[in-house]
Legacy VTK file of the C-alpha trace (Angstrom):
# vtk DataFile Version 3.0
C-alpha trace
ASCII
DATASET POLYDATA
POINTS 278 float
24.379 -32.667 30.513
21.434 -35.035 31.058
19.522 -32.185 32.718
20.189 -29.920 29.728
19.029 -32.623 27.292
15.886 -33.198 29.346
15.185 -29.466 29.484
15.645 -29.139 25.700
13.350 -32.116 25.086
10.674 -30.648 27.356
10.927 -27.268 25.590
10.625 -28.908 22.183
7.493 -30.811 23.168
5.897 -27.674 24.593
6.627 -25.661 21.436
5.289 -28.390 19.158
2.096 -28.583 21.197
1.547 -24.830 20.919
2.183 -24.725 17.156
-0.159 -27.655 16.601
-3.079 -25.465 17.725
-2.342 -22.709 15.189
-3.372 -22.799 11.532
-1.782 -20.337 9.100
-3.232 -19.453 5.698
-2.971 -16.612 3.247
-3.511 -15.187 -0.200
-1.387 -13.162 -2.609
-2.197 -11.542 -5.938
-0.930 -9.099 -8.539
-3.354 -7.195 -10.776
-2.838 -5.252 -13.993
-5.632 -2.922 -15.142
-5.346 -1.099 -18.469
-8.118 1.291 -17.234
-9.473 1.784 -20.724
-8.542 5.230 -22.020
-6.902 6.191 -18.695
-3.362 5.330 -17.619
-2.794 1.657 -16.781
-1.988 0.590 -13.217
-0.579 -2.397 -11.359
-1.552 -3.309 -7.793
-0.537 -5.963 -5.279
-2.191 -7.637 -2.324
-0.989 -10.149 0.269
-2.878 -11.286 3.358
-2.200 -13.690 6.222
-4.603 -15.325 8.663
-3.701 -17.096 11.903
-6.293 -19.204 13.716
-5.470 -20.512 17.167
-7.654 -23.146 18.796
-7.607 -24.552 22.288
-10.571 -26.511 23.574
-13.770 -24.620 22.733
-11.982 -21.295 22.235
-10.813 -19.910 18.892
-8.787 -16.769 18.204
-8.515 -15.421 14.652
-6.090 -12.685 13.595
-5.886 -11.267 10.068
-3.105 -9.121 8.620
-2.577 -7.197 5.391
1.158 -7.568 4.716
1.633 -5.742 1.398
2.725 -2.129 1.200
5.144 -0.177 3.389
3.686 -1.213 6.739
1.842 -4.390 7.693
-1.580 -3.764 9.225
-3.934 -5.834 11.363
-7.282 -6.326 9.601
-9.093 -8.331 12.264
-8.791 -9.821 15.737
-11.628 -12.023 16.979
-12.153 -14.505 19.796
-15.030 -16.922 20.319
-15.663 -19.471 23.034
-18.501 -21.768 24.024
-19.651 -22.435 27.569
-22.454 -24.972 27.471
-25.353 -23.394 25.521
-23.730 -19.936 25.689
-21.397 -18.568 23.007
-19.286 -15.469 23.632
-17.763 -13.675 20.628
-15.444 -10.674 20.905
-14.367 -8.343 18.080
-11.127 -6.790 19.351
-10.084 -4.814 16.250
-11.528 -1.378 15.527
-11.773 -1.141 11.752
-11.843 2.199 9.949
-15.450 2.943 9.021
-14.856 6.263 7.249
-14.698 6.236 3.460
-14.657 8.747 0.656
-16.493 6.436 -1.732
-19.968 7.082 -3.070
-22.559 6.321 -0.396
-19.849 5.538 2.165
-20.142 6.103 5.909
-19.488 9.722 6.917
-18.669 9.523 10.646
-16.357 7.094 12.436
-17.859 4.349 14.601
-16.394 1.965 17.159
-16.458 -1.520 15.674
-15.156 -3.468 18.656
-17.668 -5.286 20.817
-18.827 -8.442 22.520
-21.841 -10.586 21.641
-23.302 -13.185 23.982
-25.599 -15.779 22.370
-27.792 -18.419 23.980
-28.986 -21.506 22.110
-32.417 -21.523 23.717
-34.578 -24.681 23.778
-37.474 -22.879 22.059
-37.757 -24.299 18.579
-34.012 -24.305 17.844
-33.774 -20.523 18.271
-30.637 -18.626 19.232
-30.865 -15.357 21.175
-27.939 -12.919 21.025
-27.152 -9.668 22.848
-24.251 -7.340 22.047
-22.742 -4.465 24.004
-24.678 -1.930 21.874
-27.926 -3.299 23.244
-28.988 -4.977 19.978
-30.925 -8.215 20.459
-30.952 -10.853 17.699
-33.240 -13.874 17.510
-32.347 -16.401 14.807
-33.087 -19.971 13.832
-34.109 -22.359 11.064
-37.614 -23.729 10.833
-38.876 -26.066 8.071
-35.802 -25.233 5.997
-36.274 -21.451 6.291
-33.537 -19.493 8.093
-34.795 -16.326 9.808
-32.983 -13.694 11.879
-34.487 -10.580 13.486
-32.361 -7.899 15.125
-33.974 -5.375 17.448
-31.909 -2.190 17.553
-32.544 1.414 18.413
-34.477 3.110 15.621
-33.860 0.512 12.912
-34.851 -3.138 13.264
-33.503 -5.627 10.731
-34.967 -8.934 9.537
-33.356 -11.441 7.175
-34.710 -14.672 5.761
-33.417 -17.310 3.342
-34.596 -20.629 1.965
-33.999 -23.145 -0.825
-37.278 -24.136 -2.461
-37.585 -26.374 -5.554
-34.016 -25.655 -6.668
-34.268 -21.903 -6.076
-32.321 -19.983 -3.414
-34.282 -17.063 -1.992
-33.082 -14.369 0.404
-34.978 -11.384 1.825
-33.772 -8.469 3.952
-35.732 -5.666 5.578
-33.478 -3.077 7.170
-35.251 -0.205 8.874
-38.260 -0.497 6.537
-36.219 -0.847 3.329
-36.539 -4.271 1.679
-34.165 -6.039 -0.709
-34.224 -9.559 -2.141
-32.284 -11.929 -4.385
-33.159 -15.105 -6.288
-30.685 -17.727 -7.446
-31.167 -20.863 -9.513
-29.398 -23.104 -12.038
-30.718 -23.569 -15.585
-28.942 -25.963 -18.001
-25.735 -25.718 -15.991
-25.812 -21.899 -15.796
-26.014 -20.317 -12.318
-28.355 -17.320 -12.470
-28.862 -14.643 -9.817
-31.398 -11.797 -9.885
-31.511 -9.053 -7.243
-34.123 -6.445 -6.371
-31.668 -3.805 -7.610
-32.205 -5.313 -11.096
-28.653 -6.672 -11.124
-28.272 -9.962 -13.008
-25.386 -12.456 -12.838
-24.829 -15.593 -14.918
-21.953 -18.023 -14.234
-20.916 -20.691 -16.745
-18.447 -23.554 -16.639
-17.047 -25.943 -14.063
-15.079 -25.319 -10.889
-11.653 -23.988 -11.786
-12.652 -22.863 -15.289
-15.529 -20.386 -15.255
-16.959 -17.348 -17.017
-19.223 -14.929 -15.155
-21.325 -12.241 -16.842
-22.761 -9.535 -14.581
-25.037 -6.616 -15.444
-25.376 -3.662 -13.074
-28.327 -1.322 -13.727
-28.361 2.460 -13.729
-27.685 4.070 -10.351
-29.671 7.156 -9.385
-28.081 10.037 -7.499
-28.866 10.533 -3.802
-28.154 13.365 -1.399
-25.816 12.994 1.553
-27.281 11.973 4.901
-26.126 13.713 8.049
-25.464 11.312 10.922
-24.349 11.560 14.540
-21.092 10.681 16.274
-22.823 7.875 18.196
-24.838 6.666 15.224
-28.030 6.879 17.257
-30.055 9.055 14.875
-32.304 8.172 11.970
-29.334 8.329 9.573
-26.942 6.352 11.781
-23.363 7.517 11.196
-24.363 9.328 8.021
-23.628 8.610 4.361
-21.842 10.420 1.557
-23.846 11.518 -1.454
-24.361 9.027 -4.275
-23.411 10.038 -7.802
-25.496 8.757 -10.708
-23.955 6.102 -12.914
-25.044 4.471 -16.154
-25.540 0.737 -16.403
-22.575 -1.480 -17.250
-21.673 -5.122 -17.815
-18.624 -7.095 -16.760
-17.343 -10.386 -18.173
-14.875 -12.305 -15.995
-13.019 -15.452 -17.038
-11.144 -17.417 -14.359
-8.984 -20.530 -14.605
-7.051 -22.542 -12.026
-3.539 -23.645 -13.030
-1.737 -26.870 -12.104
0.894 -24.714 -10.383
-1.699 -23.798 -7.733
-2.210 -20.252 -8.967
-5.339 -18.838 -10.604
-5.583 -16.460 -13.551
-8.520 -14.191 -14.294
-9.397 -11.582 -16.913
-12.251 -9.101 -16.455
-13.690 -6.747 -19.079
-15.789 -3.778 -17.880
-18.020 -2.064 -20.435
-18.295 1.111 -18.319
-14.779 2.314 -19.133
-13.887 -0.423 -21.631
-11.109 -1.621 -19.346
-9.452 -5.019 -19.130
-8.092 -6.288 -15.818
-5.684 -9.220 -15.551
-5.080 -10.874 -12.163
-2.855 -13.693 -10.937
-3.528 -15.008 -7.443
-2.631 -17.873 -5.122
-4.064 -19.132 -1.847
-2.043 -21.131 0.658
LINES 1 279
278 0 1 2 3 4 5 6 7 8 9 10 11 12 13 14 15 16 17 18 19 20 21 22 23 24 25 26 27 28 29 30 31 32 33 34 35 36 37 38 39 40 41 42 43 44 45 46 47 48 49 50 51 52 53 54 55 56 57 58 59 60 61 62 63 64 65 66 67 68 69 70 71 72 73 74 75 76 77 78 79 80 81 82 83 84 85 86 87 88 89 90 91 92 93 94 95 96 97 98 99 100 101 102 103 104 105 106 107 108 109 110 111 112 113 114 115 116 117 118 119 120 121 122 123 124 125 126 127 128 129 130 131 132 133 134 135 136 137 138 139 140 141 142 143 144 145 146 147 148 149 150 151 152 153 154 155 156 157 158 159 160 161 162 163 164 165 166 167 168 169 170 171 172 173 174 175 176 177 178 179 180 181 182 183 184 185 186 187 188 189 190 191 192 193 194 195 196 197 198 199 200 201 202 203 204 205 206 207 208 209 210 211 212 213 214 215 216 217 218 219 220 221 222 223 224 225 226 227 228 229 230 231 232 233 234 235 236 237 238 239 240 241 242 243 244 245 246 247 248 249 250 251 252 253 254 255 256 257 258 259 260 261 262 263 264 265 266 267 268 269 270 271 272 273 274 275 276 277
C-alpha cells in the first residue's frame, strides 16, 4: 500500500509539473449581420491556443474548434541556443482562395528559419529553408528589415518621430506607407492607399470610423507551382469597388464579454457581435 501511495504521489507531481508549463487561452464570438437588403446571417467562431514552454523552447498550437470538425490553424516551435534562434512552422496552411486578388496556386507554408543576433550594430541575420536572407535591426529608434529573395526583395522600416508613427514597405519595387498620430484624443491613421481611420474614446468603450477608397480592377496574374516566377504563386483578378465607410462601436462589459456594432455604407448593413476572450 505504501508503494502504491508513493507511486501515486510521484505521478501527481510529474503531471502538475507538465501542466505548469502549458498556458491555454481562447476566444469565442457570435455575429449577426443583417446584410442590408440581402438575407440576414448568423455566424460563430471559437478558437483555442496552447503554448508550452520548457527552458528556452516554446511550442504554440492553435485550433479552430467551431463547426463540424475541429481544425489545427497553426503549429510553431522556437528555441534559442546562445545567439542563435531556430523557429519552425510545422503547419501547412491553405494558401488558395477564391477572393478578389487572392493567391491562385497552392504553396508550402511550412519551414525553418535560423536567425543570428550578430554583434554588428544590433543587427539580426536570418536564413530560411527557401533561401531568403533577412537582415533586421533598430538604429536610432528606426526599425529596418531587408529580405533578399529570388526575384523580389522586400524592405520595411518604421519609426516614431515627434508623436507620429511612420511605416514604409517596398516589396519587389512596389512601395506602400502609413502614418499614425493622435490629435485631441483621436487616433488617426492614413495609408498610401488613401484609406483613413479615426478611433475615438477610451479603452473598452470606443468608436472607430474607417473610409476605404475606390478600388480599381486588375487582371489576374499567372503564377507557377513553385512560386519562383515574377508573379509568384499568381493572383486572382481584382474587381472594381466603390468607396465605402464603416462605423464600429465597441464596449467591454463587466461580465467579461465585449459587444460591438458595425455599420457599412457599401451595402447599408449592420453587424452585431458578442465576443469573449479567456
